[in-house]
mmCIF file as gemmi writes it, N, C-alpha and C atoms, coordinates in Angstrom:
data_model
loop_
_atom_site.group_PDB
_atom_site.id
_atom_site.type_symbol
_atom_site.label_atom_id
_atom_site.label_alt_id
_atom_site.label_comp_id
_atom_site.label_asym_id
_atom_site.label_entity_id
_atom_site.label_seq_id
_atom_site.pdbx_PDB_ins_code
_atom_site.Cartn_x
_atom_site.Cartn_y
_atom_site.Cartn_z
_atom_site.occupancy
_atom_site.B_iso_or_equiv
_atom_site.pdbx_formal_charge
_atom_site.auth_seq_id
_atom_site.auth_asym_id
_atom_site.pdbx_PDB_model_num
ATOM 1 N N . MET Axp A 1 ? 132.185 140.752 113.745 1 0 ? 1 A 1
ATOM 2 C CA . MET Axp A 1 ? 131.532 139.508 113.406 1 0 ? 1 A 1
ATOM 3 C C . MET Axp A 1 ? 130.273 139.04 113.404 1 0 ? 1 A 1
ATOM 4 N N . SER Axp A 2 ? 129.802 138.652 112.733 1 0 ? 2 A 1
ATOM 5 C CA . SER Axp A 2 ? 128.202 138.343 112.386 1 0 ? 2 A 1
ATOM 6 C C . SER Axp A 2 ? 128.115 136.862 113.082 1 0 ? 2 A 1
ATOM 7 N N . ASP Axp A 3 ? 127.015 136.886 113.842 1 0 ? 3 A 1
ATOM 8 C CA . ASP Axp A 3 ? 126.704 135.774 114.721 1 0 ? 3 A 1
ATOM 9 C C . ASP Axp A 3 ? 125.597 135.1 113.775 1 0 ? 3 A 1
ATOM 10 N N . HIS Axp A 4 ? 125.029 135.012 112.343 1 0 ? 4 A 1
ATOM 11 C CA . HIS Axp A 4 ? 124.476 134.826 111.765 1 0 ? 4 A 1
ATOM 12 C C . HIS Axp A 4 ? 124.45 133.273 111.266 1 0 ? 4 A 1
ATOM 13 N N . LYS Axp A 5 ? 123.863 132.556 111.685 1 0 ? 5 A 1
ATOM 14 C CA . LYS Axp A 5 ? 123.466 130.812 111.476 1 0 ? 5 A 1
ATOM 15 C C . LYS Axp A 5 ? 122.696 130.355 110.121 1 0 ? 5 A 1
ATOM 16 N N . THR Axp A 6 ? 123.097 129.561 109.46 1 0 ? 6 A 1
ATOM 17 C CA . THR Axp A 6 ? 122.613 129.215 107.948 1 0 ? 6 A 1
ATOM 18 C C . THR Axp A 6 ? 121.689 128.089 108.534 1 0 ? 6 A 1
ATOM 19 N N . THR Axp A 7 ? 120.399 128.274 107.986 1 0 ? 7 A 1
ATOM 20 C CA . THR Axp A 7 ? 119.32 127.118 107.983 1 0 ? 7 A 1
ATOM 21 C C . THR Axp A 7 ? 119.383 126.597 107.204 1 0 ? 7 A 1
ATOM 22 N N . GLN Axp A 8 ? 119.273 125.048 106.639 1 0 ? 8 A 1
ATOM 23 C CA . GLN Axp A 8 ? 118.727 124.484 105.564 1 0 ? 8 A 1
ATOM 24 C C . GLN Axp A 8 ? 117.82 123.334 106.154 1 0 ? 8 A 1
ATOM 25 N N . ILE Axp A 9 ? 116.639 123.411 106.202 1 0 ? 9 A 1
ATOM 26 C CA . ILE Axp A 9 ? 115.642 122.287 106.775 1 0 ? 9 A 1
ATOM 27 C C . ILE Axp A 9 ? 115.611 121.104 105.812 1 0 ? 9 A 1
ATOM 28 N N . CYS Axp A 10 ? 115.902 119.899 106.41 1 0 ? 10 A 1
ATOM 29 C CA . CYS Axp A 10 ? 115.346 118.96 105.441 1 0 ? 10 A 1
ATOM 30 C C . CYS Axp A 10 ? 114.464 118.011 105.97 1 0 ? 10 A 1
ATOM 31 N N . ILE Axp A 11 ? 113.784 117.206 105.278 1 0 ? 11 A 1
ATOM 32 C CA . ILE Axp A 11 ? 112.45 116.329 105.546 1 0 ? 11 A 1
ATOM 33 C C . ILE Axp A 11 ? 113.252 114.516 105.509 1 0 ? 11 A 1
ATOM 34 N N . VAL Axp A 12 ? 113.133 114.039 106.514 1 0 ? 12 A 1
ATOM 35 C CA . VAL Axp A 12 ? 113.839 112.427 106.319 1 0 ? 12 A 1
ATOM 36 C C . VAL Axp A 12 ? 112.594 111.438 107.089 1 0 ? 12 A 1
ATOM 37 N N . THR Axp A 13 ? 112.432 110.743 105.693 1 0 ? 13 A 1
ATOM 38 C CA . THR Axp A 13 ? 111.683 109.822 106.05 1 0 ? 13 A 1
ATOM 39 C C . THR Axp A 13 ? 111.737 108.451 105.965 1 0 ? 13 A 1
ATOM 40 N N . VAL Axp A 14 ? 111.491 107.585 106.881 1 0 ? 14 A 1
ATOM 41 C CA . VAL Axp A 14 ? 111.901 106.109 107.161 1 0 ? 14 A 1
ATOM 42 C C . VAL Axp A 14 ? 110.828 104.776 107.248 1 0 ? 14 A 1
ATOM 43 N N . THR Axp A 15 ? 110.897 104.029 106.694 1 0 ? 15 A 1
ATOM 44 C CA . THR Axp A 15 ? 109.922 103.592 106.664 1 0 ? 15 A 1
ATOM 45 C C . THR Axp A 15 ? 111.207 102.02 106.857 1 0 ? 15 A 1
ATOM 46 N N . GLY Axp A 16 ? 110.272 100.758 107.258 1 0 ? 16 A 1
ATOM 47 C CA . GLY Axp A 16 ? 110.491 99.588 107.329 1 0 ? 16 A 1
ATOM 48 C C . GLY Axp A 16 ? 109.782 98.754 108.529 1 0 ? 16 A 1
ATOM 49 N N . ALA Axp A 17 ? 110.609 97.293 108.432 1 0 ? 17 A 1
ATOM 50 C CA . ALA Axp A 17 ? 110.06 96.511 109.705 1 0 ? 17 A 1
ATOM 51 C C . ALA Axp A 17 ? 110.636 96.886 110.917 1 0 ? 17 A 1
ATOM 52 N N . ASP Axp A 18 ? 110.225 97.631 111.695 1 0 ? 18 A 1
ATOM 53 C CA . ASP Axp A 18 ? 110.189 97.458 113.268 1 0 ? 18 A 1
ATOM 54 C C . ASP Axp A 18 ? 111.321 96.886 114.32 1 0 ? 18 A 1
ATOM 55 N N . ARG Axp A 19 ? 112.613 97.489 114.587 1 0 ? 19 A 1
ATOM 56 C CA . ARG Axp A 19 ? 113.435 96.775 115.308 1 0 ? 19 A 1
ATOM 57 C C . ARG Axp A 19 ? 113.696 97.599 116.422 1 0 ? 19 A 1
ATOM 58 N N . VAL Axp A 20 ? 114.608 97.272 117.447 1 0 ? 20 A 1
ATOM 59 C CA . VAL Axp A 20 ? 115.539 98.145 118.246 1 0 ? 20 A 1
ATOM 60 C C . VAL Axp A 20 ? 116.631 98.77 117.496 1 0 ? 20 A 1
ATOM 61 N N . GLY Axp A 21 ? 117.032 99.976 118.367 1 0 ? 21 A 1
ATOM 62 C CA . GLY Axp A 21 ? 117.729 100.624 117.281 1 0 ? 21 A 1
ATOM 63 C C . GLY Axp A 21 ? 117.755 101.6 116.12 1 0 ? 21 A 1
ATOM 64 N N . ILE Axp A 22 ? 116.512 101.759 115.651 1 0 ? 22 A 1
ATOM 65 C CA . ILE Axp A 22 ? 116.275 102.689 114.425 1 0 ? 22 A 1
ATOM 66 C C . ILE Axp A 22 ? 116.9 104.207 115.122 1 0 ? 22 A 1
ATOM 67 N N . VAL Axp A 23 ? 115.581 104.578 116.097 1 0 ? 23 A 1
ATOM 68 C CA . VAL Axp A 23 ? 116.022 105.713 116.229 1 0 ? 23 A 1
ATOM 69 C C . VAL Axp A 23 ? 117.278 106.524 116.47 1 0 ? 23 A 1
ATOM 70 N N . ALA Axp A 24 ? 118.015 105.612 117.668 1 0 ? 24 A 1
ATOM 71 C CA . ALA Axp A 24 ? 119.199 105.869 118.189 1 0 ? 24 A 1
ATOM 72 C C . ALA Axp A 24 ? 120.133 105.969 116.945 1 0 ? 24 A 1
ATOM 73 N N . ARG Axp A 25 ? 120.027 104.654 115.739 1 0 ? 25 A 1
ATOM 74 C CA . ARG Axp A 25 ? 121.355 104.543 115.16 1 0 ? 25 A 1
ATOM 75 C C . ARG Axp A 25 ? 120.908 106.076 114.002 1 0 ? 25 A 1
ATOM 76 N N . LEU Axp A 26 ? 119.742 106.546 113.6 1 0 ? 26 A 1
ATOM 77 C CA . LEU Axp A 26 ? 119.81 107.755 112.54 1 0 ? 26 A 1
ATOM 78 C C . LEU Axp A 26 ? 120.212 108.946 113.461 1 0 ? 26 A 1
ATOM 79 N N . ALA Axp A 27 ? 119.846 109.009 114.914 1 0 ? 27 A 1
ATOM 80 C CA . ALA Axp A 27 ? 120.202 110.161 115.693 1 0 ? 27 A 1
ATOM 81 C C . ALA Axp A 27 ? 121.638 110.281 115.765 1 0 ? 27 A 1
ATOM 82 N N . THR Axp A 28 ? 122.567 108.768 115.821 1 0 ? 28 A 1
ATOM 83 C CA . THR Axp A 28 ? 123.723 108.857 115.818 1 0 ? 28 A 1
ATOM 84 C C . THR Axp A 28 ? 124.527 109.457 114.556 1 0 ? 28 A 1
ATOM 85 N N . VAL Axp A 29 ? 123.923 109.05 113.613 1 0 ? 29 A 1
ATOM 86 C CA . VAL Axp A 29 ? 124.37 109.536 112.119 1 0 ? 29 A 1
ATOM 87 C C . VAL Axp A 29 ? 124.105 111.169 112.242 1 0 ? 29 A 1
ATOM 88 N N . MET Axp A 30 ? 123.189 111.371 112.32 1 0 ? 30 A 1
ATOM 89 C CA . MET Axp A 30 ? 122.648 113.106 112.568 1 0 ? 30 A 1
ATOM 90 C C . MET Axp A 30 ? 123.752 113.744 113.297 1 0 ? 30 A 1
ATOM 91 N N . ALA Axp A 31 ? 123.806 113.391 114.671 1 0 ? 31 A 1
ATOM 92 C CA . ALA Axp A 31 ? 124.943 113.877 115.791 1 0 ? 31 A 1
ATOM 93 C C . ALA Axp A 31 ? 126.078 113.913 115.075 1 0 ? 31 A 1
ATOM 94 N N . ARG Axp A 32 ? 126.717 113.021 114.858 1 0 ? 32 A 1
ATOM 95 C CA . ARG Axp A 32 ? 127.985 112.784 114.09 1 0 ? 32 A 1
ATOM 96 C C . ARG Axp A 32 ? 128.488 113.74 112.93 1 0 ? 32 A 1
ATOM 97 N N . ALA Axp A 33 ? 127.318 114.056 112.208 1 0 ? 33 A 1
ATOM 98 C CA . ALA Axp A 33 ? 127.393 115.206 111.004 1 0 ? 33 A 1
ATOM 99 C C . ALA Axp A 33 ? 127.005 116.375 111.28 1 0 ? 33 A 1
ATOM 100 N N . ASN Axp A 34 ? 126.964 116.804 112.688 1 0 ? 34 A 1
ATOM 101 C CA . ASN Axp A 34 ? 126.19 118.115 113.571 1 0 ? 34 A 1
ATOM 102 C C . ASN Axp A 34 ? 125.217 118.295 112.575 1 0 ? 34 A 1
ATOM 103 N N . VAL Axp A 35 ? 124.057 117.726 112.33 1 0 ? 35 A 1
ATOM 104 C CA . VAL Axp A 35 ? 122.994 117.829 112.063 1 0 ? 35 A 1
ATOM 105 C C . VAL Axp A 35 ? 122.199 117.917 113.437 1 0 ? 35 A 1
ATOM 106 N N . ASN Axp A 36 ? 121.002 118.83 113.197 1 0 ? 36 A 1
ATOM 107 C CA . ASN Axp A 36 ? 120.539 119.185 114.709 1 0 ? 36 A 1
ATOM 108 C C . ASN Axp A 36 ? 118.789 118.438 114.102 1 0 ? 36 A 1
ATOM 109 N N . ILE Axp A 37 ? 118.266 117.633 115.035 1 0 ? 37 A 1
ATOM 110 C CA . ILE Axp A 37 ? 117.317 116.918 114.472 1 0 ? 37 A 1
ATOM 111 C C . ILE Axp A 37 ? 116.078 117.977 115.29 1 0 ? 37 A 1
ATOM 112 N N . VAL Axp A 38 ? 115.378 118.718 114.391 1 0 ? 38 A 1
ATOM 113 C CA . VAL Axp A 38 ? 114.325 120.06 114.92 1 0 ? 38 A 1
ATOM 114 C C . VAL Axp A 38 ? 112.836 119.424 115.345 1 0 ? 38 A 1
ATOM 115 N N . ASP Axp A 39 ? 113.028 118.214 114.382 1 0 ? 39 A 1
ATOM 116 C CA . ASP Axp A 39 ? 111.224 117.728 115.14 1 0 ? 39 A 1
ATOM 117 C C . ASP Axp A 39 ? 111.422 116.326 114.523 1 0 ? 39 A 1
ATOM 118 N N . ILE Axp A 40 ? 110.732 115.693 115.509 1 0 ? 40 A 1
ATOM 119 C CA . ILE Axp A 40 ? 110.508 113.999 115.045 1 0 ? 40 A 1
ATOM 120 C C . ILE Axp A 40 ? 109.009 113.447 115.213 1 0 ? 40 A 1
ATOM 121 N N . ASN Axp A 41 ? 108.898 112.342 114.526 1 0 ? 41 A 1
ATOM 122 C CA . ASN Axp A 41 ? 107.389 112.148 114.396 1 0 ? 41 A 1
ATOM 123 C C . ASN Axp A 41 ? 107.574 110.81 113.997 1 0 ? 41 A 1
ATOM 124 N N . GLN Axp A 42 ? 107.098 109.663 115.013 1 0 ? 42 A 1
ATOM 125 C CA . GLN Axp A 42 ? 107.285 107.797 114.714 1 0 ? 42 A 1
ATOM 126 C C . GLN Axp A 42 ? 105.912 107.446 115.05 1 0 ? 42 A 1
ATOM 127 N N . LYS Axp A 43 ? 105.789 106.249 114.07 1 0 ? 43 A 1
ATOM 128 C CA . LYS Axp A 43 ? 104.859 105.632 114.661 1 0 ? 43 A 1
ATOM 129 C C . LYS Axp A 43 ? 105.158 104.064 114.006 1 0 ? 43 A 1
ATOM 130 N N . ILE Axp A 44 ? 104.121 103.3 115.056 1 0 ? 44 A 1
ATOM 131 C CA . ILE Axp A 44 ? 104.424 101.966 114.692 1 0 ? 44 A 1
ATOM 132 C C . ILE Axp A 44 ? 103.219 101.201 114.565 1 0 ? 44 A 1
ATOM 133 N N . MET Axp A 45 ? 103.059 100.765 112.92 1 0 ? 45 A 1
ATOM 134 C CA . MET Axp A 45 ? 101.341 100.696 112.476 1 0 ? 45 A 1
ATOM 135 C C . MET Axp A 45 ? 102.123 98.812 111.999 1 0 ? 45 A 1
ATOM 136 N N . GLU Axp A 46 ? 101.388 98.4 113.346 1 0 ? 46 A 1
ATOM 137 C CA . GLU Axp A 46 ? 101.598 96.399 112.895 1 0 ? 46 A 1
ATOM 138 C C . GLU Axp A 46 ? 102.338 96.273 112.57 1 0 ? 46 A 1
ATOM 139 N N . ASP Axp A 47 ? 103.876 96.398 113.254 1 0 ? 47 A 1
ATOM 140 C CA . ASP Axp A 47 ? 104.8 95.828 113.293 1 0 ? 47 A 1
ATOM 141 C C . ASP Axp A 47 ? 105.69 96.514 112 1 0 ? 47 A 1
ATOM 142 N N . TYR Axp A 48 ? 105.67 97.7 111.683 1 0 ? 48 A 1
ATOM 143 C CA . TYR Axp A 48 ? 105.666 98.191 110.7 1 0 ? 48 A 1
ATOM 144 C C . TYR Axp A 48 ? 106.233 99.93 111.31 1 0 ? 48 A 1
ATOM 145 N N . PHE Axp A 49 ? 107.566 100.217 110.886 1 0 ? 49 A 1
ATOM 146 C CA . PHE Axp A 49 ? 107.881 101.51 111.59 1 0 ? 49 A 1
ATOM 147 C C . PHE Axp A 49 ? 107.851 102.775 110.418 1 0 ? 49 A 1
ATOM 148 N N . VAL Axp A 50 ? 107.149 103.993 111.199 1 0 ? 50 A 1
ATOM 149 C CA . VAL Axp A 50 ? 107.386 104.712 110.255 1 0 ? 50 A 1
ATOM 150 C C . VAL Axp A 50 ? 107.767 106.139 110.655 1 0 ? 50 A 1
ATOM 151 N N . MET Axp A 51 ? 108.707 106.734 110.254 1 0 ? 51 A 1
ATOM 152 C CA . MET Axp A 51 ? 109.201 107.947 110.834 1 0 ? 51 A 1
ATOM 153 C C . MET Axp A 51 ? 109.382 109.144 109.601 1 0 ? 51 A 1
ATOM 154 N N . THR Axp A 52 ? 109.189 110.525 110.831 1 0 ? 52 A 1
ATOM 155 C CA . THR Axp A 52 ? 109.644 111.512 109.259 1 0 ? 52 A 1
ATOM 156 C C . THR Axp A 52 ? 110.534 112.203 110.801 1 0 ? 52 A 1
ATOM 157 N N . MET Axp A 53 ? 111.537 113.012 110.067 1 0 ? 53 A 1
ATOM 158 C CA . MET Axp A 53 ? 112.404 113.949 111.052 1 0 ? 53 A 1
ATOM 159 C C . MET Axp A 53 ? 112.452 115.399 110.03 1 0 ? 53 A 1
ATOM 160 N N . ALA Axp A 54 ? 112.121 116.653 110.804 1 0 ? 54 A 1
ATOM 161 C CA . ALA Axp A 54 ? 112.696 117.723 110.048 1 0 ? 54 A 1
ATOM 162 C C . ALA Axp A 54 ? 114.378 117.648 110.851 1 0 ? 54 A 1
ATOM 163 N N . VAL Axp A 55 ? 115.271 118.005 110 1 0 ? 55 A 1
ATOM 164 C CA . VAL Axp A 55 ? 116.56 118.153 109.989 1 0 ? 55 A 1
ATOM 165 C C . VAL Axp A 55 ? 116.702 119.428 109.506 1 0 ? 55 A 1
ATOM 166 N N . ASP Axp A 56 ? 118.004 120.311 110.382 1 0 ? 56 A 1
ATOM 167 C CA . ASP Axp A 56 ? 118.603 121.334 110.085 1 0 ? 56 A 1
ATOM 168 C C . ASP Axp A 56 ? 119.958 120.752 110.006 1 0 ? 56 A 1
ATOM 169 N N . ILE Axp A 57 ? 120.455 121.512 108.415 1 0 ? 57 A 1
ATOM 170 C CA . ILE Axp A 57 ? 121.581 120.599 107.778 1 0 ? 57 A 1
ATOM 171 C C . ILE Axp A 57 ? 122.462 121.689 107.624 1 0 ? 57 A 1
ATOM 172 N N . GLY Axp A 58 ? 122.129 122.932 108.036 1 0 ? 58 A 1
ATOM 173 C CA . GLY Axp A 58 ? 122.864 124.298 107.899 1 0 ? 58 A 1
ATOM 174 C C . GLY Axp A 58 ? 123.898 124.371 108.703 1 0 ? 58 A 1
ATOM 175 N N . GLN Axp A 59 ? 124.372 123.961 109.863 1 0 ? 59 A 1
ATOM 176 C CA . GLN Axp A 59 ? 125.82 123.653 110.272 1 0 ? 59 A 1
ATOM 177 C C . GLN Axp A 59 ? 126.819 122.352 109.647 1 0 ? 59 A 1
ATOM 178 N N . ALA Axp A 60 ? 126.093 121.668 109.308 1 0 ? 60 A 1
ATOM 179 C CA . ALA Axp A 60 ? 126.771 120.808 108.987 1 0 ? 60 A 1
ATOM 180 C C . ALA Axp A 60 ? 128.03 120.582 107.908 1 0 ? 60 A 1
ATOM 181 N N . PRO Axp A 61 ? 128.966 120.397 108.154 1 0 ? 61 A 1
ATOM 182 C CA . PRO Axp A 61 ? 129.804 120.327 107.067 1 0 ? 61 A 1
ATOM 183 C C . PRO Axp A 61 ? 129.696 119.445 105.569 1 0 ? 61 A 1
ATOM 184 N N . LEU Axp A 62 ? 128.654 118.532 106.002 1 0 ? 62 A 1
ATOM 185 C CA . LEU Axp A 62 ? 128.274 117.834 104.392 1 0 ? 62 A 1
ATOM 186 C C . LEU Axp A 62 ? 127.215 118.501 103.781 1 0 ? 62 A 1
ATOM 187 N N . ASP Axp A 63 ? 126.85 118.138 102.636 1 0 ? 63 A 1
ATOM 188 C CA . ASP Axp A 63 ? 126.096 118.692 101.966 1 0 ? 63 A 1
ATOM 189 C C . ASP Axp A 63 ? 124.758 117.676 102.15 1 0 ? 63 A 1
ATOM 190 N N . ILE Axp A 64 ? 123.664 117.697 101.497 1 0 ? 64 A 1
ATOM 191 C CA . ILE Axp A 64 ? 122.507 116.882 101.426 1 0 ? 64 A 1
ATOM 192 C C . ILE Axp A 64 ? 122.637 115.722 100.648 1 0 ? 64 A 1
ATOM 193 N N . GLY Axp A 65 ? 123.41 115.778 99.557 1 0 ? 65 A 1
ATOM 194 C CA . GLY Axp A 65 ? 124.005 114.596 98.79 1 0 ? 65 A 1
ATOM 195 C C . GLY Axp A 65 ? 124.954 113.955 99.493 1 0 ? 65 A 1
ATOM 196 N N . GLN Axp A 66 ? 125.917 114.041 100.031 1 0 ? 66 A 1
ATOM 197 C CA . GLN Axp A 66 ? 126.943 113.558 100.98 1 0 ? 66 A 1
ATOM 198 C C . GLN Axp A 66 ? 125.97 112.572 102.572 1 0 ? 66 A 1
ATOM 199 N N . LEU Axp A 67 ? 124.981 113.662 102.799 1 0 ? 67 A 1
ATOM 200 C CA . LEU Axp A 67 ? 124.23 112.876 104.183 1 0 ? 67 A 1
ATOM 201 C C . LEU Axp A 67 ? 123.513 111.847 103.37 1 0 ? 67 A 1
ATOM 202 N N . ARG Axp A 68 ? 122.46 112.006 102.27 1 0 ? 68 A 1
ATOM 203 C CA . ARG Axp A 68 ? 121.86 110.881 101.526 1 0 ? 68 A 1
ATOM 204 C C . ARG Axp A 68 ? 122.695 109.73 101.75 1 0 ? 68 A 1
ATOM 205 N N . LYS Axp A 69 ? 124.088 109.838 101.206 1 0 ? 69 A 1
ATOM 206 C CA . LYS Axp A 69 ? 124.702 108.434 100.985 1 0 ? 69 A 1
ATOM 207 C C . LYS Axp A 69 ? 124.871 107.741 102.654 1 0 ? 69 A 1
ATOM 208 N N . GLN Axp A 70 ? 125.525 108.749 102.934 1 0 ? 70 A 1
ATOM 209 C CA . GLN Axp A 70 ? 125.081 107.966 105.011 1 0 ? 70 A 1
ATOM 210 C C . GLN Axp A 70 ? 124.106 107.248 105.309 1 0 ? 70 A 1
ATOM 211 N N . LEU Axp A 71 ? 122.531 108.026 104.661 1 0 ? 71 A 1
ATOM 212 C CA . LEU Axp A 71 ? 121.364 107.328 104.762 1 0 ? 71 A 1
ATOM 213 C C . LEU Axp A 71 ? 121.415 106.209 104.304 1 0 ? 71 A 1
ATOM 214 N N . ASP Axp A 72 ? 121.76 106.563 103.082 1 0 ? 72 A 1
ATOM 215 C CA . ASP Axp A 72 ? 121.346 105.1 102.175 1 0 ? 72 A 1
ATOM 216 C C . ASP Axp A 72 ? 121.999 103.756 102.419 1 0 ? 72 A 1
ATOM 217 N N . GLN Axp A 73 ? 123.62 104.306 103.5 1 0 ? 73 A 1
ATOM 218 C CA . GLN Axp A 73 ? 124.265 102.636 103.849 1 0 ? 73 A 1
ATOM 219 C C . GLN Axp A 73 ? 123.186 102.114 104.896 1 0 ? 73 A 1
ATOM 220 N N . VAL Axp A 74 ? 122.912 103.343 106.112 1 0 ? 74 A 1
ATOM 221 C CA . VAL Axp A 74 ? 122.5 102.785 107.257 1 0 ? 74 A 1
ATOM 222 C C . VAL Axp A 74 ? 120.805 102.344 106.789 1 0 ? 74 A 1
ATOM 223 N N . GLY Axp A 75 ? 120.574 102.217 105.7 1 0 ? 75 A 1
ATOM 224 C CA . GLY Axp A 75 ? 118.784 101.66 105.316 1 0 ? 75 A 1
ATOM 225 C C . GLY Axp A 75 ? 119.472 100.681 104.866 1 0 ? 75 A 1
ATOM 226 N N . ARG Axp A 76 ? 120.338 100.596 104.004 1 0 ? 76 A 1
ATOM 227 C CA . ARG Axp A 76 ? 120.685 99.236 103.476 1 0 ? 76 A 1
ATOM 228 C C . ARG Axp A 76 ? 120.749 98.088 104.568 1 0 ? 76 A 1
ATOM 229 N N . GLN Axp A 77 ? 121.72 98.882 105.602 1 0 ? 77 A 1
ATOM 230 C CA . GLN Axp A 77 ? 122.43 97.852 106.961 1 0 ? 77 A 1
ATOM 231 C C . GLN Axp A 77 ? 121.33 97.371 107.811 1 0 ? 77 A 1
ATOM 232 N N . MET Axp A 78 ? 120.122 98.143 108.035 1 0 ? 78 A 1
ATOM 233 C CA . MET Axp A 78 ? 118.708 98.086 108.902 1 0 ? 78 A 1
ATOM 234 C C . MET Axp A 78 ? 117.708 97.302 107.409 1 0 ? 78 A 1
ATOM 235 N N . ALA Axp A 79 ? 117.669 97.452 106.604 1 0 ? 79 A 1
ATOM 236 C CA . ALA Axp A 79 ? 116.732 96.854 106.111 1 0 ? 79 A 1
ATOM 237 C C . ALA Axp A 79 ? 115.596 98.07 105.723 1 0 ? 79 A 1
ATOM 238 N N . LEU Axp A 80 ? 116.044 99.432 105.948 1 0 ? 80 A 1
ATOM 239 C CA . LEU Axp A 80 ? 114.883 100.36 105.689 1 0 ? 80 A 1
ATOM 240 C C . LEU Axp A 80 ? 115.057 101.216 104.377 1 0 ? 80 A 1
ATOM 241 N N . LYS Axp A 81 ? 113.821 101.872 104.054 1 0 ? 81 A 1
ATOM 242 C CA . LYS Axp A 81 ? 113.457 102.599 103.134 1 0 ? 81 A 1
ATOM 243 C C . LYS Axp A 81 ? 113.771 104.037 103.919 1 0 ? 81 A 1
ATOM 244 N N . ILE Axp A 82 ? 114.627 104.899 103.47 1 0 ? 82 A 1
ATOM 245 C CA . ILE Axp A 82 ? 115.031 105.96 104.063 1 0 ? 82 A 1
ATOM 246 C C . ILE Axp A 82 ? 115.436 107.373 102.968 1 0 ? 82 A 1
ATOM 247 N N . THR Axp A 83 ? 114.636 108.225 102.863 1 0 ? 83 A 1
ATOM 248 C CA . THR Axp A 83 ? 114.642 109.205 102.122 1 0 ? 83 A 1
ATOM 249 C C . THR Axp A 83 ? 114.979 110.317 102.73 1 0 ? 83 A 1
ATOM 250 N N . ILE Axp A 84 ? 115.601 111.276 102.273 1 0 ? 84 A 1
ATOM 251 C CA . ILE Axp A 84 ? 115.81 112.808 102.552 1 0 ? 84 A 1
ATOM 252 C C . ILE Axp A 84 ? 115.932 113.899 101.386 1 0 ? 84 A 1
ATOM 253 N N . GLN Axp A 85 ? 114.876 114.946 101.877 1 0 ? 85 A 1
ATOM 254 C CA . GLN Axp A 85 ? 114.562 116.149 100.659 1 0 ? 85 A 1
ATOM 255 C C . GLN Axp A 85 ? 114.778 117.081 101.283 1 0 ? 85 A 1
ATOM 256 N N . ASP Axp A 86 ? 114.993 118.197 100.224 1 0 ? 86 A 1
ATOM 257 C CA . ASP Axp A 86 ? 114.849 119.554 101.146 1 0 ? 86 A 1
ATOM 258 C C . ASP Axp A 86 ? 113.238 120.115 101.35 1 0 ? 86 A 1
ATOM 259 N N . GLU Axp A 87 ? 113.265 120.698 102.506 1 0 ? 87 A 1
ATOM 260 C CA . GLU Axp A 87 ? 111.801 120.684 103.045 1 0 ? 87 A 1
ATOM 261 C C . GLU Axp A 87 ? 111.098 121.765 101.69 1 0 ? 87 A 1
ATOM 262 N N . SER Axp A 88 ? 111.354 122.522 100.963 1 0 ? 88 A 1
ATOM 263 C CA . SER Axp A 88 ? 110.855 123.13 99.765 1 0 ? 88 A 1
ATOM 264 C C . SER Axp A 88 ? 110.329 122.318 98.806 1 0 ? 88 A 1
ATOM 265 N N . ILE Axp A 89 ? 111.1 120.855 98.443 1 0 ? 89 A 1
ATOM 266 C CA . ILE Axp A 89 ? 110.696 120.317 97.425 1 0 ? 89 A 1
ATOM 267 C C . ILE Axp A 89 ? 109.704 119.033 98.259 1 0 ? 89 A 1
ATOM 268 N N . PHE Axp A 90 ? 109.925 119.015 99.39 1 0 ? 90 A 1
ATOM 269 C CA . PHE Axp A 90 ? 109.077 117.803 100.534 1 0 ? 90 A 1
ATOM 270 C C . PHE Axp A 90 ? 107.548 118.602 100.206 1 0 ? 90 A 1
ATOM 271 N N . LYS Axp A 91 ? 107.649 119.809 100.534 1 0 ? 91 A 1
ATOM 272 C CA . LYS Axp A 91 ? 106.44 120.662 100.571 1 0 ? 91 A 1
ATOM 273 C C . LYS Axp A 91 ? 105.64 120.208 99.47 1 0 ? 91 A 1
ATOM 274 N N . ALA Axp A 92 ? 106.94 120.823 98.142 1 0 ? 92 A 1
ATOM 275 C CA . ALA Axp A 92 ? 106.059 121.128 97.182 1 0 ? 92 A 1
ATOM 276 C C . ALA Axp A 92 ? 105.296 119.741 97.175 1 0 ? 92 A 1
ATOM 277 N N . MET Axp A 93 ? 105.982 118.503 96.82 1 0 ? 93 A 1
ATOM 278 C CA . MET Axp A 93 ? 105.455 117.283 96.403 1 0 ? 93 A 1
ATOM 279 C C . MET Axp A 93 ? 104.375 116.904 97.159 1 0 ? 93 A 1
ATOM 280 N N . HIS Axp A 94 ? 104.07 117.467 98.646 1 0 ? 94 A 1
ATOM 281 C CA . HIS Axp A 94 ? 102.71 116.619 99.017 1 0 ? 94 A 1
ATOM 282 C C . HIS Axp A 94 ? 101.563 117.972 99.312 1 0 ? 94 A 1
ATOM 283 N N . ARG Axp A 95 ? 101.912 118.873 98.614 1 0 ? 95 A 1
ATOM 284 C CA . ARG Axp A 95 ? 100.931 119.815 98.421 1 0 ? 95 A 1
ATOM 285 C C . ARG Axp A 95 ? 99.217 119.162 98.333 1 0 ? 95 A 1
ATOM 286 N N . VAL Axp A 96 ? 98.141 119.626 98.763 1 0 ? 96 A 1
ATOM 287 C CA . VAL Axp A 96 ? 97.1 118.95 98.824 1 0 ? 96 A 1
ATOM 288 C C . VAL Axp A 96 ? 96.31 119.962 97.886 1 0 ? 96 A 1
C-alpha cells in the first residue's frame, strides 16, 4: 500500500477592515475542511487587513469550488473580500 499523499496548493487572499477574529475564523474553516495552512502572511495597513495564505487542499474531502463557497460565506458575514486560486493560476497572474 502506498503512503503517497496528494498535494494541491492554493493561494487564499483576504482583504477588508481589520477586526477581531478574522484569522481564527478562517483557520477554523480550514481545519474543519482538513485543509493545511502551509504559509500565512498578514499585515494591518491603516486599519485595513491584508492576508495571504498558502493552503494544501490535497487531503481535503472537498474541492476548490466547495471551499470557495465556504470562504464566500465567511466573506459576506465578516465584510471581507476572500479569493482562492490554484497556486499555478495565482503565479501566472502575478508574474512580473
